SETIVO-731873 format. One record per residue: residue number from 1; residue in three letters; z, x, y of N, C-alpha, C, O, CB in turn. Coordinates in nm, 4 decimals. Glycine has a CB too. Layout:
# residues N
NUM|ALA|Z|X|Y|Z|X|Y|Z|X|Y|Z|X|Y|Z|X|Y;
...
//
This chain:
# residues 142
1|MET|12.1542|10.1917|10.3706|12.2205|10.2689|10.2683|12.2065|10.2008|10.1321|12.1866|10.2674|10.0305|12.3676|10.2885|10.3038;
2|ARG|12.2169|10.0684|10.1308|12.2055|9.9966|10.0047|12.0653|10.0138|9.9460|12.0491|10.0264|9.8246|12.2376|9.8474|10.0245;
3|ARG|11.9642|10.0141|10.0334|11.8272|10.0331|9.9860|11.8115|10.1710|9.9228|11.7477|10.1853|9.8185|11.7267|10.0153|10.1014;
4|LEU|11.8701|10.2727|9.9867|11.8628|10.4084|9.9337|11.9289|10.4167|9.7967|11.8756|10.4806|9.7060|11.9287|10.5073|10.0303;
5|LEU|12.0430|10.3534|9.7808|12.1116|10.3541|9.6515|12.0295|10.2824|9.5449|12.0245|10.3262|9.4300|12.2495|10.2887|9.6640;
6|THR|11.9658|10.1731|9.5826|11.8810|10.1007|9.4882|11.7644|10.1876|9.4430|11.7326|10.1928|9.3242|11.8289|9.9708|9.5512;
7|ILE|11.7015|10.2552|9.5373|11.5887|10.3423|9.5040|11.6340|10.4561|9.4140|11.5668|10.4883|9.3161|11.5237|10.3981|9.6316;
8|CYS|11.7467|10.5170|9.4462|11.7991|10.6263|9.3633|11.8278|10.5779|9.2218|11.7989|10.6478|9.1247|11.9268|10.6853|9.4259;
9|ALA|11.8844|10.4591|9.2102|11.9134|10.4044|9.0780|11.7847|10.3791|9.0006|11.7776|10.4070|8.8809|11.9941|10.2749|9.0900;
10|LEU|11.6832|10.3264|9.0683|11.5551|10.3042|9.0026|11.4941|10.4348|8.9547|11.4482|10.4450|8.8409|11.4590|10.2334|9.0968;
11|LEU|11.4939|10.5341|9.0418|11.4346|10.6628|9.0059|11.5119|10.7312|8.8946|11.4519|10.7924|8.8062|11.4283|10.7537|9.1273;
12|ALA|11.6433|10.7218|8.8976|11.7246|10.7832|8.7924|11.6951|10.7190|8.6577|11.6952|10.7867|8.5549|11.8742|10.7708|8.8254;
13|GLY|11.6702|10.5900|8.6581|11.6420|10.5194|8.5338|11.5041|10.5469|8.4782|11.4768|10.5151|8.3624|11.6577|10.3737|8.5545;
14|LEU|11.4174|10.6048|8.5575|11.2821|10.6319|8.5113|11.2742|10.7542|8.4220|11.1844|10.7645|8.3385|11.1907|10.6496|8.6287;
15|GLY|11.3651|10.8448|8.4383|11.3680|10.9644|8.3549|11.2530|11.0584|8.3832|11.1915|11.0510|8.4896|11.3663|10.9261|8.2104;
16|PRO|11.2230|11.1476|8.2884|11.1212|11.2502|8.3092|10.9811|11.1956|8.3333|10.9000|11.2619|8.3979|11.1181|11.3407|8.1920;
17|ALA|10.9509|11.0769|8.2830|10.8164|11.0226|8.3012|10.7828|11.0037|8.4480|10.6668|11.0170|8.4871|10.8026|10.8905|8.2280;
18|ALA|10.8822|10.9730|8.5295|10.8562|10.9508|8.6719|10.8113|11.0777|8.7410|10.7380|11.0715|8.8397|10.9800|10.8965|8.7405;
19|ALA|10.8530|11.1910|8.6918|10.8189|11.3175|8.7559|10.6705|11.3478|8.7459|10.6174|11.4215|8.8289|10.8984|11.4304|8.6943;
20|ASP|10.6019|11.2925|8.6458|10.4605|11.3233|8.6316|10.3712|11.2303|8.7135|10.2493|11.2474|8.7141|10.4215|11.3162|8.4866;
21|GLY|10.4297|11.1325|8.7825|10.3509|11.0434|8.8660|10.2782|10.9357|8.7891|10.2050|10.8565|8.8485|10.2531|11.1218|8.9433;
22|LEU|10.2962|10.9307|8.6607|10.2268|10.8342|8.5772|10.3257|10.7451|8.5038|10.3026|10.7071|8.3890|10.1360|10.9054|8.4777;
23|SER|10.4341|10.7122|8.5690|10.5426|10.6402|8.5042|10.5111|10.4944|8.4769|10.5698|10.4349|8.3866|10.6647|10.6489|8.5875;
24|GLY|10.4196|10.4355|8.5531|10.3940|10.2939|8.5386|10.4995|10.2078|8.6044|10.4995|10.0859|8.5874|10.3839|10.2590|8.3949;
25|HIS|10.5890|10.2690|8.6788|10.6975|10.1962|8.7438|10.6683|10.1665|8.8910|10.7593|10.1357|8.9679|10.8263|10.2750|8.7322;
26|GLU|10.5440|10.1758|8.9288|10.5078|10.1510|9.0682|10.5477|10.0099|9.1120|10.5808|9.9879|9.2285|10.3576|10.1717|9.0882;
27|LYS|10.5444|9.9147|9.0189|10.5810|9.7767|9.0525|10.7291|9.7629|9.0853|10.7694|9.6655|9.1489|10.5453|9.6836|8.9377;
28|LEU|10.8095|9.8578|9.0433|10.9513|9.8592|9.0807|10.9733|9.9410|9.2072|11.0484|9.9009|9.2962|11.0367|9.9156|8.9660;
29|ILE|10.9076|10.0550|9.2141|10.9312|10.1484|9.3243|10.8705|10.0994|9.4557|10.9382|10.0993|9.5585|10.8744|10.2850|9.2896;
30|LEU|10.7452|10.0581|9.4535|10.6777|10.0241|9.5792|10.7383|9.9035|9.6514|10.7518|9.9089|9.7737|10.5326|9.9974|9.5521;
31|PRO|10.7750|9.7961|9.5835|10.8425|9.6885|9.6577|10.9752|9.7335|9.7198|11.0122|9.6871|9.8277|10.8675|9.5699|9.5654;
32|ALA|11.0456|9.8226|9.6528|11.1739|9.8711|9.7055|11.1557|9.9654|9.8237|11.2482|9.9854|9.9025|11.2522|9.9416|9.5958;
33|THR|11.0375|10.0229|9.8360|11.0117|10.1195|9.9440|10.9034|10.0703|10.0403|10.8399|10.1505|10.1087|10.9705|10.2547|9.8848;
34|LYS|10.8826|9.9394|10.0456|10.7717|9.8848|10.1255|10.7791|9.9202|10.2736|10.6759|9.9248|10.3406|10.7684|9.7354|10.1113;
35|ALA|10.8973|9.9449|10.3254|10.9095|9.9827|10.4672|10.8444|10.1178|10.4956|10.8214|10.1523|10.6115|11.0570|9.9870|10.5085;
36|ASN|10.8146|10.1943|10.3908|10.7562|10.3278|10.4056|10.6076|10.3334|10.3705|10.5490|10.4417|10.3697|10.8312|10.4253|10.3193;
37|TRP|10.5467|10.2210|10.3419|10.4082|10.2225|10.2976|10.3152|10.2864|10.3991|10.2256|10.3619|10.3614|10.3625|10.0827|10.2683;
38|ILE|10.3346|10.2578|10.5269|10.2500|10.3183|10.6300|10.3371|10.3665|10.7452|10.4545|10.3312|10.7559|10.1431|10.2176|10.6807;
39|ALA|10.2770|10.4475|10.8303|10.3426|10.4912|10.9541|10.2348|10.5077|11.0606|10.1241|10.5531|11.0317|10.4230|10.6256|10.9330;
40|PHE|10.2677|10.4710|11.1820|10.1784|10.4867|11.2968|10.2146|10.6151|11.3708|10.3300|10.6581|11.3712|10.1871|10.3634|11.3921;
41|ARG|10.1130|10.6758|11.4337|10.1381|10.7922|11.5188|10.0326|10.7969|11.6285|9.9131|10.7859|11.6009|10.1373|10.9243|11.4356;
42|ASN|10.0762|10.8128|11.7507|9.9854|10.8360|11.8630|9.9826|10.9858|11.8879|10.0854|11.0470|11.9170|10.0300|10.7568|11.9921;
43|TYR|9.8631|11.0446|11.8762|9.8520|11.1895|11.8894|9.7124|11.2253|11.9389|9.6125|11.1710|11.8916|9.8822|11.2601|11.7545;
44|ASP|9.7071|11.3158|12.0333|9.5809|11.3706|12.0825|9.4846|11.2606|12.1288|9.3638|11.2691|12.1068|9.5149|11.4548|11.9737;
45|GLY|9.5397|11.1580|12.1929|9.4571|11.0503|12.2448|9.4046|10.9544|12.1403|9.3121|10.8779|12.1676|9.3440|11.1073|12.3177;
46|LYS|9.4621|10.9570|12.0202|9.4177|10.8700|11.9113|9.5387|10.8039|11.8469|9.6523|10.8480|11.8644|9.3364|10.9498|11.8058;
47|GLN|9.5123|10.6978|11.7724|9.6165|10.6331|11.6930|9.5863|10.6608|11.5458|9.4764|10.6339|11.4973|9.6238|10.4781|11.7222;
48|PHE|9.6851|10.7143|11.4768|9.6721|10.7417|11.3343|9.7602|10.6438|11.2576|9.8706|10.6106|11.3008|9.7105|10.8892|11.3014;
49|VAL|9.7104|10.5989|11.1443|9.7891|10.5154|11.0542|9.7930|10.5894|10.9210|9.6915|10.6029|10.8527|9.7281|10.3690|11.0391;
50|TYR|9.9117|10.6369|10.8857|9.9298|10.7168|10.7646|9.9624|10.6286|10.6449|10.0471|10.5397|10.6536|10.0405|10.8203|10.7851;
51|PHE|9.8951|10.6534|10.5334|9.9172|10.5840|10.4074|9.9747|10.6798|10.3030|9.9626|10.6547|10.1832|9.7861|10.5216|10.3567;
52|THR|10.0355|10.7864|10.3460|10.0799|10.8938|10.2571|10.1686|10.8439|10.1440|10.1521|10.8860|10.0295|10.1539|10.9986|10.3363;
53|HIS|10.2617|10.7554|10.1741|10.3536|10.7049|10.0710|10.2763|10.6377|9.9574|10.3081|10.6575|9.8401|10.4546|10.6052|10.1327;
54|LEU|10.1763|10.5593|9.9918|10.0979|10.4916|9.8885|10.0066|10.5885|9.8142|9.9832|10.5725|9.6944|10.0151|10.3798|9.9503;
55|VAL|9.9556|10.6880|9.8843|9.8682|10.7868|9.8210|9.9416|10.8589|9.7077|9.8819|10.8907|9.6049|9.8175|10.8888|9.9252;
56|VAL|10.0693|10.8842|9.7266|10.1484|10.9525|9.6236|10.1521|10.8708|9.4941|10.1602|10.9281|9.3854|10.2920|10.9779|9.6743;
57|TYR|10.1463|10.7389|9.5044|10.1530|10.6514|9.3870|10.0164|10.6001|9.3438|10.0080|10.5022|9.2697|10.2439|10.5342|9.4153;
58|ARG|9.9095|10.6645|9.3888|9.7748|10.6150|9.3630|9.7399|10.6041|9.2152|9.6541|10.5236|9.1791|9.6761|10.7037|9.4298;
59|CYS|9.8033|10.6820|9.1292|9.7711|10.6751|8.9865|9.8078|10.5397|8.9265|9.7540|10.5016|8.8225|9.8431|10.7862|8.9111;
60|GLY|9.8978|10.4677|8.9902|9.9357|10.3347|8.9431|9.8713|10.2228|9.0227|9.9056|10.1058|9.0058|10.0844|10.3196|8.9480;
61|LEU|9.7770|10.2593|9.1102|9.7115|10.1607|9.1957|9.5611|10.1617|9.1733|9.5020|10.2660|9.1452|9.7433|10.1876|9.3431;
62|SER|9.5008|10.0464|9.1860|9.3544|10.0423|9.1808|9.2951|10.0274|9.3204|9.1781|10.0588|9.3424|9.3071|9.9272|9.0912;
63|GLU|9.3777|9.9785|9.4162|9.3232|9.9555|9.5495|9.4366|9.9384|9.6506|9.5444|9.8888|9.6177|9.2312|9.8314|9.5500;
64|VAL|9.4097|9.9807|9.7738|9.4986|9.9534|9.8867|9.4143|9.8821|9.9917|9.3171|9.9372|10.0434|9.5645|10.0863|9.9443;
65|ARG|9.4530|9.7591|10.0220|9.3821|9.6774|10.1200|9.4601|9.6778|10.2507|9.5831|9.6845|10.2513|9.3620|9.5321|10.0680;
66|TYR|9.3873|9.6705|10.3606|9.4561|9.6599|10.4889|9.3752|9.5725|10.5841|9.2539|9.5571|10.5701|9.4794|9.7998|10.5504;
67|ALA|9.4455|9.5166|10.6800|9.3835|9.4344|10.7833|9.4448|9.4737|10.9167|9.5665|9.4674|10.9341|9.4026|9.2813|10.7546;
68|ILE|9.3615|9.5135|11.0093|9.4081|9.5515|11.1427|9.4046|9.4276|11.2315|9.2990|9.3688|11.2549|9.3205|9.6668|11.2034;
69|ASP|9.5214|9.3896|11.2800|9.5378|9.2748|11.3699|9.4897|9.1422|11.3118|9.4763|9.0441|11.3849|9.4648|9.3010|11.4973;
70|PHE|9.4639|9.1380|11.1832|9.4221|9.0158|11.1148|9.4873|9.0137|10.9777|9.5385|9.1154|10.9311|9.2663|9.0069|11.1031;
71|ASP|9.4853|8.8985|10.9135|9.5363|8.8902|10.7775|9.4234|8.8827|10.6758|9.4488|8.8654|10.5565|9.6273|8.7700|10.7631;
72|ALA|9.2997|8.8953|10.7210|9.1858|8.9017|10.6304|9.1667|9.0484|10.5927|9.1393|9.1319|10.6788|9.0554|8.8409|10.6960;
73|PHE|9.1809|9.0789|10.4664|9.1767|9.2182|10.4220|9.0327|9.2683|10.4141|8.9694|9.2642|10.3086|9.2455|9.2332|10.2854;
74|ASP|8.9829|9.3152|10.5273|8.8467|9.3658|10.5325|8.8405|9.5170|10.5169|8.7313|9.5733|10.5090|8.7818|9.3254|10.6622;
75|GLY|8.9552|9.5839|10.5122|8.9576|9.7285|10.4956|9.0107|9.7692|10.3588|9.1008|9.7058|10.3038|9.0416|9.7918|10.6042;
76|ARG|8.9537|9.8751|10.3059|9.0013|9.9348|10.1805|9.0294|10.0815|10.2104|8.9421|10.1535|10.2586|8.8957|9.9183|10.0621;
77|PHE|9.1519|10.1254|10.1815|9.1861|10.2644|10.2076|9.1409|10.3486|10.0890|9.1863|10.3286|9.9763|9.3387|10.2811|10.2332;
78|GLU|9.0510|10.4432|10.1157|8.9966|10.5275|10.0092|9.0957|10.6380|9.9735|9.1401|10.7144|10.0591|8.8610|10.5884|10.0518;
79|MET|9.1288|10.6442|9.8455|9.2195|10.7479|9.7961|9.1451|10.8345|9.6954|9.0518|10.7895|9.6290|9.3471|10.6854|9.7317;
80|GLN|9.1883|10.9591|9.6858|9.1252|11.0467|9.5886|9.1593|10.9981|9.4481|9.2634|10.9358|9.4271|9.1702|11.1936|9.6090;
81|PRO|9.0723|11.0263|9.3528|9.0986|10.9843|9.2154|9.2276|11.0460|9.1619|9.2692|11.1537|9.2046|8.9812|11.0222|9.1252;
82|CYS|9.2888|10.9764|9.0688|9.4117|11.0252|9.0065|9.3815|11.1473|8.9199|9.2874|11.1463|8.8405|9.4783|10.9139|8.9219;
83|ASP|9.4601|11.2498|8.9357|9.4533|11.3679|8.8505|9.5808|11.3694|8.7668|9.6862|11.4063|8.8184|9.4373|11.5008|8.9351;
84|PRO|9.5750|11.3306|8.6397|9.6959|11.3245|8.5573|9.7699|11.4577|8.5477|9.8908|11.4594|8.5247|9.6604|11.2779|8.4192;
85|GLN|9.6988|11.5690|8.5650|9.7635|11.6995|8.5590|9.8409|11.7317|8.6868|9.9341|11.8121|8.6847|9.6601|11.8071|8.5332;
86|ASN|9.8022|11.6692|8.7977|9.8659|11.6946|8.9263|9.8599|11.5658|9.0102|9.7918|11.5613|9.1126|9.7964|11.8145|9.0010;
87|PRO|9.9315|11.4612|8.9660|9.9135|11.3282|9.0256|9.9571|11.3148|9.1710|9.9114|11.2233|9.2394|9.9878|11.2295|8.9456;
88|HIS|10.0427|11.4017|9.2198|10.0904|11.3896|9.3574|10.0140|11.4779|9.4561|10.0398|11.4726|9.5764|10.2367|11.4237|9.3631;
89|ALA|9.9208|11.5586|9.4068|9.8440|11.6473|9.4947|9.7532|11.5650|9.5854|9.6928|11.4665|9.5429|9.7604|11.7480|9.4119;
90|ILE|9.7453|11.6071|9.7097|9.6610|11.5398|9.8078|9.5639|11.6417|9.8661|9.6048|11.7492|9.9099|9.7468|11.4733|9.9203;
91|ASP|9.4357|11.6078|9.8666|9.3344|11.6899|9.9324|9.3105|11.6280|10.0701|9.2265|11.5390|10.0836|9.2001|11.6979|9.8473;
92|PRO|9.3839|11.6742|10.1734|9.3760|11.6090|10.3042|9.2433|11.6298|10.3767|9.2147|11.5601|10.4740|9.4867|11.6585|10.3907;
93|VAL|9.1625|11.7244|10.3307|9.0326|11.7466|10.3940|8.9320|11.6440|10.3422|8.8644|11.5774|10.4206|8.9820|11.8910|10.3674;
94|LYS|8.9227|11.6319|10.2115|8.8271|11.5392|10.1517|8.8763|11.3944|10.1565|8.7971|11.3018|10.1738|8.7994|11.5793|10.0079;
95|TYR|9.0073|11.3760|10.1411|9.0673|11.2425|10.1410|9.1866|11.2395|10.2360|9.3009|11.2449|10.1907|9.1107|11.2014|9.9978;
96|PRO|9.1626|11.2310|10.3659|9.2756|11.2275|10.4601|9.3672|11.1092|10.4286|9.3189|10.9998|10.3994|9.2246|11.2183|10.6066;
97|PRO|9.4992|11.1301|10.4342|9.5924|11.0211|10.4017|9.6170|10.9276|10.5200|9.7237|10.8671|10.5305|9.7247|11.0787|10.3544;
98|TYR|9.5189|10.9162|10.6082|9.5377|10.8352|10.7284|9.4058|10.7739|10.7743|9.2973|10.8178|10.7363|9.5985|10.9197|10.8408;
99|LEU|9.4194|10.6713|10.8573|9.3074|10.6171|10.9339|9.3166|10.6753|11.0736|9.4265|10.6914|11.1266|9.3089|10.4596|10.9369;
100|GLU|9.2055|10.7065|11.1328|9.2015|10.7542|11.2712|9.1355|10.6459|11.3559|9.0200|10.6098|11.3333|9.1241|10.8912|11.2831;
101|LEU|9.2107|10.5943|11.4541|9.1651|10.4831|11.5367|9.1725|10.5201|11.6844|9.2404|10.6162|11.7208|9.2488|10.3569|11.5087;
102|PRO|9.1037|10.4452|11.7694|9.1225|10.4662|11.9131|9.2680|10.4362|11.9506|9.3314|10.3495|11.8906|9.0248|10.3765|11.9955;
103|LEU|9.3186|10.5062|12.0471|9.4571|10.4896|12.0903|9.4860|10.3432|12.1243|9.4133|10.2809|12.2017|9.4865|10.5796|12.2119;
104|GLY|9.5922|10.2898|12.0659|9.6333|10.1524|12.0921|9.5506|10.0459|12.0230|9.5673|9.9272|12.0512|9.6299|10.1281|12.2362;
105|HIS|9.4618|10.0855|11.9332|9.3707|9.9907|11.8683|9.4439|9.8885|11.7812|9.4110|9.7699|11.7842|9.2698|10.0660|11.7837;
106|ALA|9.5412|9.9327|11.7052|9.6095|9.8440|11.6103|9.7472|9.8056|11.6626|9.8343|9.8910|11.6791|9.6220|9.9113|11.4723;
107|SER|9.7661|9.6776|11.6883|9.8988|9.6309|11.7296|9.9797|9.5822|11.6106|10.1013|9.5656|11.6198|9.8864|9.5192|11.8331;
108|ARG|9.9121|9.5596|11.4993|9.9800|9.5279|11.3735|9.8825|9.5527|11.2591|9.7608|9.5454|11.2761|10.0321|9.3797|11.3720;
109|ILE|9.9380|9.5818|11.1438|9.8560|9.6037|11.0247|9.9229|9.5349|10.9067|10.0438|9.5469|10.8865|9.8361|9.7561|10.9965;
110|ALA|9.8436|9.4633|10.8298|9.8903|9.4034|10.7050|9.8376|9.4899|10.5910|9.7235|9.5361|10.5949|9.8425|9.2533|10.6907;
111|VAL|9.9207|9.5115|10.4899|9.8836|9.5962|10.3764|9.9154|9.5221|10.2471|10.0174|9.4541|10.2363|9.9582|9.7334|10.3815;
112|GLN|9.8270|9.5364|10.1500|9.8504|9.4827|10.0161|9.7984|9.5841|9.9157|9.6883|9.6369|9.9313|9.7811|9.3431|9.9967;
113|VAL|9.8770|9.6112|9.8135|9.8311|9.7015|9.7082|9.7920|9.6194|9.5864|9.8462|9.5119|9.5608|9.9406|9.8057|9.6717;
114|VAL|9.6967|9.6732|9.5125|9.6579|9.6164|9.3845|9.6942|9.7213|9.2807|9.6456|9.8344|9.2846|9.5036|9.5779|9.3796;
115|TYR|9.7801|9.6819|9.1883|9.8253|9.7744|9.0847|9.7138|9.7982|8.9835|9.6155|9.7242|8.9799|9.9516|9.7201|9.0142;
116|ALA|9.7295|9.9005|8.9025|9.6270|9.9393|8.8060|9.5915|9.8258|8.7098|9.4790|9.8195|8.6602|9.6735|10.0603|8.7274;
117|ASP|9.6874|9.7359|8.6832|9.6608|9.6239|8.5920|9.5987|9.5035|8.6623|9.5770|9.3996|8.5998|9.7891|9.5816|8.5241;
118|GLY|9.5697|9.5169|8.7925|9.5059|9.4095|8.8678|9.6013|9.3176|8.9421|9.5569|9.2352|9.0219|9.4243|9.3288|8.7765;
119|GLU|9.7303|9.3296|8.9181|9.8278|9.2455|8.9888|9.8340|9.2863|9.1356|9.8334|9.4050|9.1683|9.9687|9.2565|8.9233;
120|GLU|9.8400|9.1868|9.2231|9.8462|9.2117|9.3669|9.9903|9.2050|9.4158|10.0686|9.1216|9.3704|9.7592|9.1105|9.4431;
121|SER|10.0242|9.2931|9.5082|10.1571|9.2914|9.5691|10.1639|9.1810|9.6737|10.0641|9.1161|9.7053|10.1908|9.4287|9.6327;
122|GLU|10.2829|9.1617|9.7259|10.2967|9.0759|9.8428|10.2245|9.1427|9.9596|10.1973|9.2627|9.9566|10.4476|9.0496|9.8768;
123|VAL|10.1942|9.0646|10.0609|10.1365|9.1193|10.1836|10.2520|9.1709|10.2687|10.3483|9.0987|10.2947|10.0511|9.0113|10.2615;
124|VAL|10.2416|9.2965|10.3117|10.3461|9.3590|10.3927|10.2865|9.3880|10.5298|10.1792|9.4473|10.5410|10.4014|9.4903|10.3251;
125|ARG|10.3580|9.3454|10.6343|10.3073|9.3590|10.7711|10.3904|9.4588|10.8509|10.5125|9.4667|10.8368|10.3069|9.2231|10.8418;
126|PHE|10.3207|9.5346|10.9348|10.3840|9.6393|11.0149|10.3363|9.6317|11.1589|10.2265|9.5838|11.1873|10.3543|9.7782|10.9562;
127|THR|10.4208|9.6799|11.2494|10.3825|9.7028|11.3883|10.4234|9.8450|11.4234|10.5147|9.9001|11.3620|10.4490|9.5980|11.4856;
128|PRO|10.3566|9.9049|11.5215|10.3989|10.0383|11.5648|10.5356|10.0310|11.6325|10.5709|9.9298|11.6931|10.2947|10.1001|11.6609;
129|CYS|10.6105|10.1382|11.6213|10.7366|10.1493|11.6948|10.7051|10.1712|11.8420|10.5969|10.2181|11.8772|10.8252|10.2654|11.6387;
130|ASP|10.7982|10.1376|11.9254|10.7823|10.1592|12.0690|10.8358|10.2988|12.1014|10.9491|10.3143|12.1470|10.8571|10.0483|12.1527;
131|VAL|10.7523|10.3997|12.0771|10.7933|10.5383|12.1017|10.7024|10.5990|12.2078|10.5870|10.5590|12.2233|10.7888|10.6224|11.9705;
132|THR|10.7554|10.6945|12.2788|10.6763|10.7603|12.3834|10.6313|10.8997|12.3429|10.5538|10.9630|12.4146|10.7563|10.7685|12.5117;
133|ASP|10.6786|10.9480|12.2292|10.6350|11.0799|12.1828|10.5331|11.0618|12.0704|10.4827|10.9515|12.0492|10.7565|11.1655|12.1343;
134|ASP|10.5028|11.1696|11.9988|10.4010|11.1610|11.8942|10.4610|11.1526|11.7538|10.3960|11.1923|11.6571|10.3089|11.2805|11.9026;
135|SER|10.5830|11.1019|11.7410|10.6456|11.0895|11.6097|10.5814|10.9753|11.5303|10.5179|10.8867|11.5875|10.7975|11.0660|11.6243;
136|THR|10.5986|10.9787|11.3987|10.5460|10.8731|11.3129|10.6532|10.7676|11.2914|10.7711|10.7988|11.2742|10.4976|10.9303|11.1775;
137|CYS|10.6099|10.6424|11.2929|10.7057|10.5335|11.2789|10.6303|10.4027|11.2583|10.5185|10.3863|11.3072|10.7986|10.5247|11.4029;
138|ALA|10.6915|10.3107|11.1864|10.6382|10.1753|11.1724|10.7552|10.0803|11.1555|10.8572|10.1150|11.0960|10.5392|10.1646|11.0517;
139|LEU|10.7393|9.9616|11.2079|10.8409|9.8579|11.1924|10.7900|9.7537|11.0943|10.6788|9.7028|11.1078|10.8762|9.7927|11.3291;
140|LEU|10.8715|9.7231|10.9970|10.8396|9.6200|10.8992|10.8588|9.4841|10.9652|10.9637|9.4574|11.0237|10.9282|9.6337|10.7712;
141|VAL|10.7585|9.3991|10.9560|10.7660|9.2646|11.0127|10.7974|9.1694|10.8986|10.7173|9.1522|10.8068|10.6323|9.2244|11.0862;
142|GLU|10.9140|9.1079|10.9051|10.9524|9.0163|10.7964|10.9633|8.8757|10.8463|10.9945|8.7850|10.7691|11.0840|9.0583|10.7333;
//
């Protein structure tokens, strides 16, 4: 609950600029919402890793790095270019907001974002939730 209140306070303080997706406040918002950066889902015999939360803030990012079961960032998540007129729009056909992996392939994923100014975030680590259905979920490893 405290995290939700902090996020609401941050967003309220951003004013109208935040609504256009080009607020420049990603360095405040993304660390506060790091538990939502990715989500795992087992579906149709595959494992999906969703980056939707980060895709929404792509206009303030230059890169999203990830490492599956390692801390060496050998993966780069490709995001569609920023459209200042419609910064939150996602073209899921051309730029799917997820990785598609073999079922059970990733037991943990490390993620790091690089902001538009080149500053790197902390490394954030996740594991899949222990679920038996096809819901999306990730556990933050601290």
